[in-house]
Each structure stands twice: as C-alpha cells, then as structure tokens.
SEMI-777028 format. One record per residue: residue number from 1; residue in three letters; x, y, z negated of N, C-alpha, C in turn. Coordinates in Angstrom, 2 decimals, padded with zeros to 5 digits. Layout:
<pts>
 pos code     n.u     n.v     n.w    ca.u    ca.v    ca.w     c.u     c.v     c.w
 NUM  ALA       X       Y       Z       X       Y       Z       X       Y       Z
...
</pts>
This chain:
<pts>
 pos code     n.u     n.v     n.w    ca.u    ca.v    ca.w     c.u     c.v     c.w
   1  MET  107.55  161.43 -057.21  107.34  160.04 -056.82  107.49  159.15 -058.06
   2  ASN  106.63  158.18 -058.15  106.66  157.25 -059.27  107.98  156.46 -059.26
   3  THR  108.62  156.33 -060.43  109.92  155.63 -060.48  109.75  154.15 -060.16
   4  TYR  108.60  153.57 -060.50  108.38  152.15 -060.20  108.36  151.93 -058.69
   5  ILE  107.65  152.81 -057.96  107.59  152.70 -056.50  108.96  153.01 -055.91
   6  LYS  109.66  153.98 -056.48  110.99  154.34 -055.98  111.95  153.15 -056.12
   7  ASN  111.89  152.45 -057.25  112.75  151.29 -057.44  112.41  150.17 -056.47
   8  LYS  111.14  149.97 -056.20  110.75  148.96 -055.22  111.19  149.36 -053.82
   9  SER  111.15  150.64 -053.48  111.54  151.06 -052.14  113.02  150.81 -051.90
  10  HIS  113.85  150.91 -052.95  115.27  150.60 -052.78  115.46  149.12 -052.43
  11  PHE  114.68  148.26 -053.06  114.77  146.84 -052.73  114.38  146.57 -051.29
  12  PHE  113.32  147.22 -050.82  112.88  146.98 -049.44  113.85  147.57 -048.42
  13  ILE  114.50  148.66 -048.76  115.53  149.20 -047.85  116.70  148.23 -047.77
  14  PHE  117.13  147.69 -048.90  118.21  146.70 -048.92  117.79  145.46 -048.15
  15  PHE  116.57  145.03 -048.36  116.03  143.87 -047.67  116.04  144.09 -046.15
  16  GLY  115.62  145.26 -045.71  115.60  145.57 -044.28  117.00  145.62 -043.68
  17  CYS  117.97  146.15 -044.41  119.36  146.18 -043.91  119.92  144.77 -043.74
  18  ILE  119.66  143.90 -044.69  120.16  142.53 -044.58  119.49  141.81 -043.42
  19  ILE  118.20  141.99 -043.26  117.49  141.33 -042.16  118.01  141.82 -040.81
  20  SER  118.19  143.13 -040.66  118.66  143.65 -039.38  120.08  143.17 -039.06
  21  TYR  120.91  143.00 -040.09  122.27  142.48 -039.86  122.21  141.06 -039.33
  22  PHE  121.40  140.22 -039.95  121.36  138.82 -039.53  120.57  138.61 -038.25
  23  LEU  119.65  139.51 -037.92  118.89  139.36 -036.68  119.77  139.53 -035.46
  24  PHE  120.79  140.34 -035.55  121.60  140.62 -034.37  122.89  139.82 -034.33
  25  ASN  123.16  138.97 -035.30  124.43  138.25 -035.33  124.30  136.73 -035.25
  26  TYR  123.15  136.13 -035.50  123.02  134.67 -035.50  121.81  134.25 -034.70
  27  ASN  121.62  132.95 -034.57  120.52  132.45 -033.76  119.16  132.69 -034.44
  28  TYR  118.10  132.49 -033.69  116.76  132.88 -034.10  116.23  132.02 -035.25
  29  ILE  116.43  130.72 -035.21  115.90  129.84 -036.26  116.57  130.14 -037.60
  30  PHE  117.88  130.36 -037.58  118.55  130.72 -038.82  118.02  132.03 -039.37
  31  ASN  117.73  132.96 -038.46  117.18  134.25 -038.89  115.83  134.07 -039.58
  32  LEU  114.96  133.23 -039.02  113.65  133.01 -039.62  113.80  132.33 -040.98
  33  LEU  114.68  131.35 -041.07  114.91  130.69 -042.35  115.46  131.67 -043.39
  34  PHE  116.39  132.49 -042.96  116.98  133.45 -043.87  115.95  134.48 -044.34
  35  ILE  115.14  134.96 -043.40  114.10  135.93 -043.76  113.11  135.30 -044.75
  36  PHE  112.72  134.05 -044.48  111.81  133.37 -045.39  112.45  133.21 -046.77
  37  PHE  113.73  132.82 -046.82  114.42  132.63 -048.08  114.53  133.94 -048.87
  38  ILE  114.94  135.01 -048.21  115.08  136.30 -048.88  113.73  136.82 -049.35
  39  SER  112.71  136.70 -048.50  111.38  137.19 -048.90  110.84  136.38 -050.08
  40  SER  111.08  135.05 -050.08  110.61  134.27 -051.22  111.37  134.65 -052.48
  41  LEU  112.66  134.99 -052.37  113.40  135.46 -053.54  112.83  136.77 -054.08
  42  PHE  112.48  137.69 -053.17  111.91  138.96 -053.61  110.55  138.76 -054.27
  43  PHE  109.71  137.92 -053.66  108.41  137.67 -054.27  108.56  136.99 -055.62
  44  TYR  109.52  136.06 -055.73  109.77  135.41 -057.01  110.25  136.43 -058.03
  45  TYR  111.15  137.34 -057.62  111.66  138.37 -058.51  110.52  139.23 -059.05
  46  PHE  109.64  139.69 -058.15  108.54  140.55 -058.58  107.54  139.78 -059.45
  47  LYS  107.35  138.49 -059.17  106.46  137.68 -060.00  107.04  137.51 -061.40
  48  VAL  108.36  137.26 -061.49  108.99  137.11 -062.79  108.91  138.41 -063.58
  49  ILE  109.16  139.53 -062.92  109.06  140.83 -063.59  107.62  141.05 -064.09
  50  TYR  106.64  140.70 -063.26  105.24  140.85 -063.65  104.92  139.98 -064.87
  51  LEU  105.39  138.73 -064.88  105.13  137.84 -066.01  105.82  138.33 -067.27
  52  ILE  107.03  138.85 -067.14  107.74  139.38 -068.32  106.99  140.58 -068.88
  53  LYS  106.50  141.45 -067.99  105.74  142.61 -068.46  104.45  142.18 -069.15
  54  LYS  103.77  141.17 -068.59  102.56  140.67 -069.23  102.86  140.06 -070.60
  55  PHE  103.99  139.35 -070.73  104.36  138.74 -072.00  104.59  139.82 -073.06
  56  PHE  105.36  140.84 -072.71  105.63  141.90 -073.69  104.38  142.70 -074.01
  57  LEU  103.50  142.87 -073.03  102.23  143.54 -073.29  101.39  142.71 -074.26
  58  PHE  101.39  141.39 -074.08  100.68  140.51 -075.01  101.25  140.63 -076.42
  59  ILE  102.58  140.67 -076.54  103.21  140.80 -077.86  102.82  142.13 -078.51
  60  LEU  102.86  143.21 -077.74  102.50  144.52 -078.29  101.03  144.57 -078.72
  61  GLU  100.15  144.01 -077.89  098.73  144.00 -078.26  098.48  143.13 -079.48
  62  SER  099.19  142.02 -079.58  099.04  141.15 -080.76  099.49  141.88 -082.02
  63  LYS  100.61  142.57 -081.90  101.12  143.33 -083.05  100.12  144.41 -083.47
  64  LEU  099.51  145.06 -082.49  098.51  146.08 -082.78  097.29  145.48 -083.47
  65  GLU  096.83  144.33 -082.99  095.67  143.69 -083.61  095.98  143.21 -085.02
  66  ILE  097.18  142.69 -085.25  097.55  142.25 -086.59  097.63  143.43 -087.54
  67  SER  098.10  144.58 -087.04  098.17  145.75 -087.92  096.77  146.26 -088.31
  68  LYS  095.75  145.94 -087.50  094.39  146.35 -087.82  093.76  145.46 -088.89
  69  SER  094.33  144.29 -089.10  093.74  143.33 -090.04  093.89  143.80 -091.48
  70  ILE  092.92  143.42 -092.28  092.98  143.70 -093.72  093.33  142.40 -094.41
  71  TRP  094.51  142.37 -095.01  094.99  141.15 -095.63  094.58  141.12 -097.10
  72  PRO  094.17  139.93 -097.60  093.77  139.84 -099.01  094.99  139.94 -099.93
  73  SER  094.71  140.27 -101.17  095.80  140.38 -102.14  096.28  138.99 -102.55
  74  TYR  097.43  138.96 -103.21  098.02  137.70 -103.65  097.11  136.99 -104.65
  75  ASN  096.52  137.74 -105.57  095.64  137.13 -106.58  094.41  136.50 -105.95
  76  LYS  093.84  137.16 -104.95  092.66  136.61 -104.30  093.01  135.34 -103.52
  77  VAL  094.14  135.34 -102.86  094.58  134.14 -102.13  094.83  132.99 -103.11
  78  PHE  095.48  133.28 -104.23  095.77  132.25 -105.22  094.48  131.66 -105.79
  79  LYS  093.49  132.52 -106.09  092.21  132.04 -106.60  091.49  131.16 -105.57
  80  ASN  091.54  131.57 -104.33  090.90  130.77 -103.27  091.58  129.41 -103.12
  81  ILE  092.90  129.38 -103.23  093.62  128.11 -103.14  093.22  127.18 -104.28
  82  ILE  093.10  127.73 -105.49  092.69  126.93 -106.65  091.28  126.37 -106.44
  83  ILE  090.37  127.20 -105.94  089.00  126.75 -105.69  088.97  125.64 -104.64
  84  ILE  089.73  125.80 -103.60  089.78  124.78 -102.55  090.34  123.47 -103.09
  85  CYS  091.38  123.53 -103.89  091.97  122.32 -104.47  090.98  121.62 -105.39
  86  LEU  090.27  122.39 -106.22  089.29  121.79 -107.13  088.15  121.11 -106.37
  87  PHE  087.62  121.78 -105.34  086.56  121.17 -104.54  087.06  119.93 -103.82
  88  SER  088.29  119.96 -103.32  088.86  118.79 -102.65  088.97  117.61 -103.61
  89  LEU  089.45  117.87 -104.81  089.55  116.80 -105.81  088.17  116.27 -106.20
  90  PHE  087.21  117.16 -106.35  085.85  116.75 -106.70  085.26  115.84 -105.63
  91  PHE  085.35  116.25 -104.37  084.78  115.44 -103.29  085.57  114.15 -103.09
  92  ALA  086.87  114.17 -103.33  087.65  112.93 -103.27  087.19  111.95 -104.34
  93  PHE  086.91  112.46 -105.53  086.41  111.61 -106.61  085.05  111.03 -106.26
  94  ILE  084.16  111.84 -105.70  082.83  111.37 -105.30  082.94  110.27 -104.25
  95  ILE  083.77  110.47 -103.25  083.94  109.46 -102.20  084.53  108.18 -102.79
  96  TRP  085.50  108.31 -103.69  086.10  107.13 -104.33  085.04  106.38 -105.15
  97  LEU  084.19  107.13 -105.85  083.15  106.51 -106.67  082.16  105.74 -105.79
  98  PHE  081.71  106.32 -104.67  080.81  105.61 -103.76  081.50  104.39 -103.16
  99  ASP  082.78  104.49 -102.86  083.52  103.36 -102.31  083.56  102.21 -103.32
 100  VAL  083.83  102.52 -104.57  083.86  101.47 -105.61  082.48  100.87 -105.81
 101  LEU  081.43  101.70 -105.86  080.07  101.18 -106.03  079.66  100.28 -104.87
 102  ILE  079.96  100.67 -103.67  079.62  099.85 -102.51  080.42  098.54 -102.54
 103  LEU  081.68  098.60 -102.95  082.49  097.39 -103.07  081.88  096.43 -104.08
 104  TYR  081.48  096.93 -105.25  080.83  096.07 -106.26  079.48  095.54 -105.77
 105  LEU  078.73  096.37 -105.05  077.44  095.94 -104.53  077.62  094.79 -103.55
 106  PHE  078.55  094.92 -102.61  078.77  093.84 -101.64  079.37  092.60 -102.30
 107  SER  080.20  092.80 -103.30  080.74  091.64 -104.04  079.61  090.90 -104.76
 108  TRP  078.67  091.64 -105.35  077.55  091.03 -106.06  076.64  090.28 -105.08
 109  ILE  076.39  090.92 -103.86  075.57  090.26 -102.84  076.27  089.00 -102.35
 110  ASN  077.56  089.04 -102.19  078.32  087.88 -101.74  078.29  086.78 -102.80
 111  TYR  078.35  087.15 -104.06  078.31  086.17 -105.15  076.94  085.48 -105.21
 112  LEU  075.86  086.27 -104.96  074.52  085.69 -105.00  074.30  084.74 -103.82
 113  GLY  074.95  084.99 -102.72  074.78  084.16 -101.53  075.44  082.81 -101.63
 114  LYS  076.35  082.63 -102.54  077.07  081.34 -102.65  076.29  080.34 -103.38
</pts>
C-alpha cells in the first residue's frame, strides 16, 4: 500500500472516531457545526501540504534549469559591461547635443520674433 494513502487513511480514521463521539453525545446542530469545522480543517491541511509540495517542486525544477544554463566567463561579462557603458555614454552625449541645438534654435526663433 502506498505510504501517502496510508497516512491519509489514518487521518480519516481519526476523523471518523471524533465525529462518532460527538454525534452520540451532543445536540444535532452542534454536531453539524463541529463536522463542518473539522472537515474544513482537514481540507485546509491537505491544501497547505499540496501548496508546500508545489513550492518545493518549483524550487527543485528551478535549480535544475539553472544548472542547465551556460554562464559566460568573467572576462566576457566585463567586456560586455564596458561596451554597454560606452554606448550609454555615446547616446547620452547625442541626446544632450540635440537638446542644446534645439534650445539654441528656439532661442534664435524667439529672438527673431521680438
């Protein structure tokens, strides 16, 4: 027998014993409320266990996918960072130059309009 099913069957046997005890000792409405409360606790327990298993499965699969990745060397990463910085500075300079030219153009147009 599967141990997972065996562990669940112990919970249901315990659940049945508690329900039978309260069914014969208290009034009917309390019994229904108690049964609903206990069953919701069991469903919540199994849902939490399911979510925890899914979380750890996600972690294991992520670790497996990361181990499949080919990481670049330090020198290649450093060269790429330098290239990105140089291009960023170049384009920043170009944008600044256009901004200054447009500012002078509008200033000249404003001066001619007066």
